[in-house]
N, C-alpha and C positions, 0 to 999 in steps of 0.2 A: 124745450130744452130737457132738463133732467126730469121734469114731471112726466113727460111722455115716456121716457125710459123706465121710470119707476112703475108707471101704469102697465108696461109690458112685462116686467119681471116680478112685481108683487102679486101674489095670488089674489083673485077677486075677493075672497072671504076675509082677507086681511087688510084690504085697501082703506076701509073706513078708519080703522085704528091707526094705520100707518100714516095717513095724511092729517090726522087730527091731534096727535100726541104733542105734548110739550117737547122742546128740543132734548132735554135731558132724558125724559122717558123714552123718546124715539131712539136715541143712541143706545141706551141700556137694553131696551127690549129687543132691538135688532141684533146687537152684538152678542146678546145672551141666547139667541135662538139657534139651536144646534140641529134643527131639522134639515133634511136634504133639499137641495135646490140644484137640479140638473146634475152635474158631475162633482158637486162640492157641497159645502154646508151653506145655509142661508147667511150665517154670520160672515163667512168669507166673501160671499158674493156682495153682501151689503157693504162691507169694508172696502172692497175693491171699487165698487160703484161710487161710493162716497168720495174716495180718493181721486178717482179719475174724473168724476163730475167737477170737483174743485179744480183739478188741473186744466180741464177743458175750459172752465170759466175764466181762469187766469190767462190762458192762451187768447181767448176772445177779448178780454179786457185790455191786454197789453199788445194787441194787434199781431199776435203770432200767427203762424200758419200750421197746418196739420189737420187733415180731415180723416175721417174714418167712415167707411161706407155704412156699416151696420154696427152702431155703438153697443147695442144689446148683445150681439154675438161676440163682439170684442170683449165686453165685460165678463161674459160667461167663460170665454177662453182664458182670460187673465185669472179668474178665480180658480178654474180647473188647474192651471199651471201652478198656482200657489199651493193648492191642495196636494198635487202630485209631488212637488218639491218637499213639502212638509212630510209626506208619507215616506219618501225616499230617505230623508234625513233620519226619520224615526227608525226605519228598518236597518240603517247602516250601523246601528249599535252605539252611535254617539249619543251621549246623554247631554241634555241641556245643562249649562252651568247653573248652579243654584242662584236664585235671585238674591241680590244684596240690597238692603235698605240703606240709603245714604241720606243723612240730614243735610239739607242745603240751607246755608245762611250767608249773610253778608260778611265779607272779610275785609279787614282794614288794608289800605294801601301801604306801601313801604314808607318809611320816614321821609318827610319832605315832599310827598306826593299827595294829590287830591284825587278822590274817586267820584265819578259822576255816574249816577244811576238814573235811568229814564224808563218811562213806560208810556203807552198810548193806546188808544182804541178809536175805531170809527164805526159809524152806522152806515154801511153801504160804501160803495166806491164808484163815483164820488158820493160824499155824504158828510154830515156833521162829524167832527173829530175832536178829540181832546188829548192832551199830553201833559206830562209833568216830569219833574226831575229834581234831584237833590245833589248837592256837592257836600262831601264830608272830608275832613282832614284825617291824618293818620291815627288820631285818637278816636275817630268815629263821631266827632262833634260836627253838628250841622254848621255849614258855612253860608250856604246860599241855596235857594230853591226857586222853582218856577212852576207855573201851571198855566196852560193855554186851553 
């Protein structure tokens, strides 16, 4: 699956590090790598490969269809298209809007309402899973909760 694709696009001299890093180090080091890879940057090729690898996995898991003859060439083409689109947008004179930092926090429900917040995680699919939730009233007071 993806291991075979990675072995075809990751340069030999980088494979040992690529396949042995922790997840966080793997993501940061590859997204921070701006060296060239075919007609794009390595970071773009890595991002597109990761995204499409996940999409292909989901298609397989959920019994979807859709095949691609040469996934490596497909990924290279996708990364090149993203790079071309970015370069065209940069040359058009349009500047990117400034980034805005927004703090995200819990907000109360309207009077007379209850808010339910839930979260969950799993290890694999199928695999062991956990979930939890809390119900709070309009004043933010805890009413009920659950954990599975």
